[in-house]
C-alpha positions as CSV (number, residue, x, y, z in Angstrom):
1,M,-10.7,-27.4,6.2
2,Y,-11.0,-25.6,2.9
3,L,-11.7,-22.2,1.4
4,A,-15.1,-20.9,0.4
5,R,-16.7,-17.6,-0.7
6,I,-19.8,-16.3,1.0
7,I,-22.4,-16.0,-1.8
8,G,-25.5,-15.4,0.4
9,H,-27.4,-15.8,3.6
10,V,-30.1,-18.4,4.4
11,E,-33.3,-17.4,6.2
12,A,-35.1,-20.1,8.1
13,R,-38.4,-19.3,9.9
14,I,-38.4,-22.5,12.0
15,R,-35.2,-23.7,13.6
16,L,-34.2,-26.4,16.1
17,P,-33.5,-25.3,19.7
18,G,-29.9,-23.9,19.8
19,F,-30.1,-22.6,16.2
20,Q,-32.3,-19.5,16.9
21,A,-29.3,-17.1,17.3
22,Q,-27.1,-18.7,14.7
23,R,-26.6,-17.0,11.3
24,L,-26.7,-19.4,8.2
25,L,-24.4,-18.7,5.2
26,L,-24.6,-20.0,1.7
27,L,-21.0,-20.8,0.6
28,Q,-19.2,-21.8,-2.6
29,P,-16.2,-24.0,-1.9
30,L,-13.1,-23.0,-3.8
31,D,-9.7,-24.4,-4.8
32,F,-6.5,-22.4,-4.3
33,Q,-7.0,-20.7,-7.6
34,E,-10.4,-19.6,-6.2
35,Q,-12.4,-21.7,-8.7
36,P,-15.5,-23.5,-7.6
37,I,-14.8,-27.2,-6.7
38,R,-18.3,-28.5,-6.0
39,W,-21.9,-27.6,-5.2
40,S,-22.8,-24.8,-2.7
41,I,-23.2,-25.6,0.9
42,I,-25.1,-24.1,3.9
43,A,-22.9,-23.5,7.0
44,L,-23.2,-21.8,10.4
45,D,-21.3,-18.6,10.8
46,L,-18.7,-17.9,13.5
47,T,-17.0,-15.0,11.7
48,G,-19.6,-12.3,11.1
49,A,-18.1,-11.9,7.6
50,A,-20.0,-10.2,4.7
51,V,-21.2,-11.6,1.4
52,G,-18.2,-11.8,-0.9
53,S,-15.7,-12.6,1.9
54,L,-13.3,-15.5,1.7
55,V,-13.6,-17.9,4.7
56,A,-12.2,-21.1,6.0
57,V,-14.8,-23.8,6.5
58,E,-14.7,-26.9,8.7
59,E,-17.0,-29.9,8.0
60,G,-18.0,-33.0,9.9
61,R,-17.7,-33.5,13.6
62,E,-15.2,-30.7,14.0
63,A,-17.8,-28.2,12.9
64,A,-19.9,-28.8,16.0
65,N,-17.0,-28.4,18.5
66,P,-17.3,-24.6,19.1
67,Y,-20.9,-25.1,20.4
68,D,-21.8,-26.0,24.0
69,P,-24.1,-27.9,24.1
70,V,-23.1,-29.6,20.9
71,L,-25.4,-28.7,18.0
72,P,-26.0,-31.1,15.0
73,V,-23.9,-29.0,12.6
74,D,-22.3,-30.4,9.5
75,A,-20.4,-27.2,8.3
76,C,-19.2,-24.1,10.0
77,A,-17.3,-21.0,8.7
78,V,-14.5,-20.6,11.3
79,A,-12.2,-17.9,10.0
80,V,-12.1,-14.9,7.7
81,V,-9.2,-15.4,5.2
82,D,-7.3,-12.1,4.5
83,S,-4.6,-13.7,2.4
84,Y,-3.0,-17.1,1.7
85,R,0.0,-18.4,-0.2
86,Y,-0.1,-21.7,-2.0
87,Q,2.8,-23.4,-3.6
88,P,2.1,-26.8,-5.3
């Protein structure tokens, strides 16, 4: 799990079954100093957060766990982050 900033939304006209009601987000993964750490990703949204919000993102098999039946999801925004404290 890691931090990311919502930088946009993704519109898709044609979607697989199960994805019709899901919102897609464009996310920029961040380090704890809120600096970009890699390329942008597309993730499903469970939070309803707005563009500019800081969210926690889960990738891999765990990203599909909230869905029943399981969807072929690689990344999912799972929480809105209000604040955090990091001490190296």
